C-alpha positions as CSV (number, residue, x, y, z in Angstrom):
1,X,-2.3,14.1,4.7
2,X,-1.4,9.9,3.4
3,X,1.7,8.7,4.5
4,X,3.7,8.4,1.2
5,X,5.7,5.4,-0.2
6,X,7.7,5.6,-2.9
7,X,8.7,2.3,-4.7
8,X,12.2,2.6,-7.0
9,X,11.3,0.0,-9.9
10,X,10.6,-1.6,-13.0
11,X,7.7,-1.5,-14.7
12,X,5.2,-5.6,-15.1
13,X,3.3,-5.0,-18.3
14,X,1.1,-7.3,-17.2
15,X,0.4,-6.0,-13.8
16,X,1.2,-9.0,-11.5
17,X,4.7,-7.4,-9.9
18,X,7.0,-4.6,-10.5
19,X,5.9,-1.6,-9.7
20,X,2.1,-1.7,-11.1
21,X,1.9,-4.6,-8.0
22,X,3.3,-1.5,-5.6
23,X,1.5,0.7,-6.7
24,X,-1.7,-1.7,-5.8
25,X,-0.6,-2.4,-2.8
26,X,-0.1,0.8,-1.0
27,X,-3.5,1.5,-1.9
28,X,-5.1,-1.3,-0.3
29,X,-3.3,0.0,2.5
30,X,-4.0,3.3,2.7
31,X,-0.4,5.0,2.1
32,X,-0.5,7.3,-1.7
33,X,1.7,5.1,-3.7
34,X,4.3,6.9,-5.8
35,X,6.8,5.8,-8.4
36,X,10.9,5.8,-9.7
37,X,10.7,3.3,-12.9
38,X,14.0,1.8,-13.7
39,X,13.5,-0.2,-16.9
40,X,10.6,-1.0,-19.0
41,X,9.5,-4.9,-19.3
42,X,7.3,-6.4,-22.0
43,X,5.6,-9.5,-19.4
44,X,3.2,-11.7,-19.3
45,X,2.0,-14.4,-17.6
46,X,4.0,-16.6,-19.1
47,X,7.7,-14.6,-18.7
48,X,9.7,-11.9,-19.5
49,X,10.1,-11.4,-23.1
50,X,12.2,-7.7,-23.6
51,X,14.0,-5.9,-20.7
52,X,14.9,-1.9,-21.1
53,X,17.0,0.1,-18.8
54,X,16.1,4.1,-18.3
55,X,19.1,5.6,-18.0
56,X,20.5,6.8,-15.2
57,X,19.8,9.5,-15.8
58,X,16.3,9.6,-15.8
59,X,15.7,7.6,-12.4
60,X,17.5,10.0,-10.9
61,X,15.3,12.5,-12.1
62,X,12.3,10.6,-11.0
63,X,14.1,10.6,-7.5
64,X,14.6,13.8,-7.1
65,X,11.6,15.8,-8.1
66,X,10.0,13.5,-5.8
67,X,11.8,13.5,-2.8
68,X,12.4,17.6,-3.2
69,X,8.7,18.6,-3.3
70,X,6.8,15.8,-1.5
71,X,8.7,13.6,0.7
72,X,8.7,9.9,1.4
73,X,8.1,8.4,4.5
74,X,9.8,5.2,3.0
75,X,11.3,3.9,0.0
76,X,10.7,0.4,-1.2
77,X,13.3,-0.9,-3.7
78,X,12.4,-3.3,-6.7
79,X,14.3,-4.5,-10.1
80,X,17.6,-3.1,-10.1
81,X,19.4,-5.1,-13.3
82,X,23.0,-3.0,-13.8
83,X,25.5,-2.3,-11.0
84,X,25.4,1.6,-12.3
85,X,22.0,1.9,-12.4
86,X,22.2,-0.2,-8.1
87,X,25.4,1.9,-7.4
88,X,22.9,5.3,-8.2
89,X,20.1,3.9,-6.0
90,X,22.0,3.7,-3.2
91,X,23.6,6.6,-3.3
92,X,19.8,8.4,-3.5
93,X,18.7,5.8,-0.5
94,X,21.5,7.3,1.5
95,X,20.8,10.6,1.4
96,X,17.2,10.1,2.2
97,X,16.1,9.9,5.7
98,X,13.3,7.5,5.3
99,X,13.3,3.4,6.3
100,X,14.2,1.9,3.4
101,X,12.5,-1.9,2.2
102,X,15.3,-4.0,-0.7
103,X,13.7,-6.2,-2.2
104,X,17.0,-7.6,-4.0
105,X,14.6,-9.2,-7.1
106,X,17.1,-11.3,-8.8
107,X,15.1,-13.2,-11.4
108,X,11.1,-13.7,-12.4
109,X,8.5,-15.9,-11.0
110,X,8.5,-17.7,-14.3
111,X,12.8,-17.7,-14.1
112,X,13.8,-14.7,-16.2
113,X,17.3,-12.7,-15.1
114,X,16.9,-9.2,-14.2
115,X,20.1,-8.9,-12.5
116,X,23.2,-8.4,-13.9
117,X,25.5,-11.0,-13.0
118,X,27.8,-7.7,-12.7
119,X,25.6,-6.0,-10.4
120,X,25.8,-8.8,-7.5
121,X,28.8,-7.2,-5.8
122,X,27.3,-3.7,-6.1
123,X,23.7,-4.7,-4.6
124,X,25.6,-6.3,-2.0
125,X,28.3,-3.7,-1.3
126,X,26.6,-0.3,-1.7
127,X,22.5,-1.4,-1.7
128,X,21.6,-2.9,1.2
129,X,24.0,-1.0,3.9
130,X,20.8,1.6,3.2
131,X,18.5,-0.9,3.9
132,X,16.3,-0.9,7.0
133,X,15.3,-4.3,5.8
134,X,15.5,-6.2,3.3
135,X,13.4,-9.3,1.8
136,X,15.6,-12.2,-0.6
137,X,13.7,-15.4,-1.3
138,X,16.2,-18.2,-0.9
139,X,16.9,-18.1,-4.5
140,X,17.9,-14.7,-4.2
141,X,19.9,-15.4,-1.0
142,X,22.2,-17.9,-2.9
143,X,22.8,-15.1,-5.1
144,X,24.0,-12.7,-2.9
145,X,25.9,-15.3,-0.5
146,X,26.2,-18.3,-1.5
147,X,24.8,-20.0,0.7
148,X,21.7,-22.5,-0.2
149,X,19.2,-22.9,2.1
150,X,17.8,-27.0,2.3
151,X,16.3,-26.6,5.4
152,X,14.9,-24.1,8.0
153,X,17.7,-24.6,9.7
154,X,19.5,-23.2,7.6
155,X,18.1,-20.1,7.5
156,X,20.8,-18.1,10.3
157,X,23.2,-19.0,8.5
158,X,21.8,-17.7,5.5
159,X,20.3,-14.2,7.5
160,X,23.2,-13.5,9.3
161,X,25.2,-13.9,5.4
162,X,23.8,-11.1,4.5
163,X,23.6,-8.9,8.0
164,X,27.0,-8.6,7.6
165,X,26.2,-6.8,4.8
166,X,25.2,-4.2,6.4
167,X,21.5,-4.2,6.1
168,X,19.5,-3.3,9.9
169,X,17.5,-6.2,9.8
170,X,17.0,-9.4,6.7
171,X,13.5,-11.1,6.4
172,X,15.0,-14.2,4.8
173,X,11.3,-15.8,3.1
174,X,11.5,-19.6,2.9
175,X,8.2,-20.0,0.9
176,X,10.4,-22.2,-1.3
177,X,10.9,-24.6,1.4
178,X,8.0,-27.6,1.8
179,X,5.7,-27.1,4.4
180,X,4.0,-24.0,6.1
181,X,5.3,-20.7,4.2
182,X,7.7,-19.8,7.2
183,X,10.2,-16.3,7.3
184,X,12.5,-15.6,9.0
185,X,13.3,-12.0,9.7
186,X,16.4,-11.1,12.4
187,X,18.6,-8.1,13.3
188,X,21.5,-10.4,14.6
189,X,19.8,-10.4,18.0
190,X,16.1,-10.1,17.8
191,X,14.8,-13.2,15.9
192,X,10.7,-13.8,14.7
193,X,9.3,-16.7,13.5
194,X,6.4,-15.9,10.8
195,X,4.4,-18.6,9.5
196,X,0.9,-18.9,7.6
197,X,-0.3,-22.0,5.9
198,X,0.4,-22.5,2.0
199,X,-2.0,-22.5,-0.2
200,X,-2.6,-24.7,-2.9
201,X,-2.7,-21.6,-6.0
202,X,-0.5,-21.6,-8.8
203,X,-1.2,-18.0,-9.5
204,X,1.7,-16.2,-6.8
205,X,3.3,-13.7,-9.5
206,X,4.4,-11.1,-7.9
207,X,4.6,-11.8,-4.2
208,X,8.1,-10.5,-2.6
209,X,7.2,-7.1,-5.0
210,X,3.6,-6.8,-2.6
211,X,5.2,-8.3,0.8
212,X,8.2,-5.8,0.7
213,X,5.9,-2.7,-0.6
214,X,3.6,-3.9,1.8
215,X,6.2,-3.8,4.6
216,X,7.5,0.2,3.4
217,X,3.5,1.3,3.6
218,X,3.0,-0.3,7.1
219,X,7.4,1.5,8.4
220,X,5.7,4.4,6.6
221,X,2.7,4.1,8.7
222,X,4.8,4.4,11.7
223,X,4.9,0.0,12.8
224,X,8.3,-0.9,13.1
225,X,10.5,-3.9,11.7
226,X,8.4,-6.5,13.1
227,X,5.4,-5.2,13.2
228,X,5.5,-4.0,10.1
229,X,6.9,-7.0,8.8
230,X,4.3,-9.1,10.0
231,X,1.0,-6.8,8.9
232,X,2.5,-7.4,5.5
233,X,2.9,-11.4,6.0
234,X,-0.4,-11.3,7.3
235,X,-1.4,-9.2,3.9
236,X,0.7,-11.1,1.3
237,X,-0.9,-14.6,3.1
238,X,-4.5,-13.3,1.5
239,X,-3.5,-12.2,-1.9
240,X,-1.7,-15.7,-2.5
241,X,-5.3,-17.4,-1.2
242,X,-7.0,-14.6,-3.4
243,X,-4.7,-14.9,-6.6
244,X,-7.0,-15.8,-9.8
245,X,-6.3,-17.1,-13.3
246,X,-4.7,-14.5,-16.4
247,X,-3.1,-15.1,-19.1
248,X,-2.1,-19.1,-20.1
249,X,0.6,-19.2,-17.7
250,X,0.8,-17.8,-13.8
251,X,-1.3,-15.3,-13.2
252,X,-0.9,-12.6,-10.3
253,X,-2.0,-12.7,-6.5
254,X,-5.0,-10.0,-5.6
255,X,-3.7,-6.7,-4.2
256,X,-7.7,-5.8,-4.0
257,X,-8.8,-9.0,-1.7
258,X,-9.8,-6.4,1.6
259,X,-11.5,-4.0,-0.7
260,X,-14.3,-7.2,-2.1
261,X,-14.0,-8.7,1.5
262,X,-13.5,-6.2,4.3
263,X,-14.8,-7.8,7.2
264,X,-11.6,-10.3,6.6
265,X,-9.3,-7.2,6.0
266,X,-10.5,-4.8,9.1
267,X,-7.6,-4.0,11.4
268,X,-4.7,-5.0,10.1
269,X,-1.9,-3.1,8.9
C-alpha cells in the first residue's frame, strides 16, 4: 500500500498552489494524497480575487472521515486563515499519531493576505507546537516572530525564535535573500544548510506548498527530517527551473517535471 499523506489547506482555482499543488506533488513523489479543504479562493496568475472559509464543522468532518477510516502516514497544513480554524486543526493534529509539516501560510505569491491578524497568535500558540517541521519564508518569519532577516546571519535568530514556539524542527526558507537559494534546517542542536542555484524564472507560484508537501511525502515514506527536507529541496529546485507561463501573471512551478524527465528524477526522494 502506498503511504498516505493528508493535506489540510485551501483551494487554488488556478491550480498552481494550495490543495492542487499539494496533490500534484504527492502524486509525483509516489504517495497517496488526500485532502481536507479549509477555504475556497478565486485565484489566478494575477492574484487572489476572493477567499471563502469553510465552516469549522466541515473541516473537522473531512479530517475525521479520512483519518478514522484510511489513516495517515503524514499530514501537511497550508492555508488556515482564521483563529478558530487554526485552533480546531491544531487540536485534530495533536490527537493524530503522524508527523506534521506546518506551512504557516501568511501571504500569497502576489502579496495577498491569507492569514487574519487575529489568527497569528493562534498559529504561534496552538499550531506550531504540533509541527514535526515548520517551513516559513522570511515574510512569515517576520509575521510570526517580529524577526526581520536581512542576511544568512539572521536566519539562526529567526530559527531560535520559532523553535521557542514548540516545533521539533524549523526550516527557514531564504529564497527572498540575494544569491543562491539557501535554507536553514535546525532543531536547535543539529544544523543543516541547504543551497541550490537560483534560476532566472519568474514562474514560481506554489513553491512553498510544493516544498512542504514534498517534505511530508518523504516523512510518510520513512525518511527522517533532514533526509526528507533534502530530497524535497532537490525536487522543488527542479520544479522551479521547469516553471512555466500560465495566464498573464506569475505561472506555477512544474510539479510533473520528473514525469517529463524521468532520467533526471531517478533515485531522488
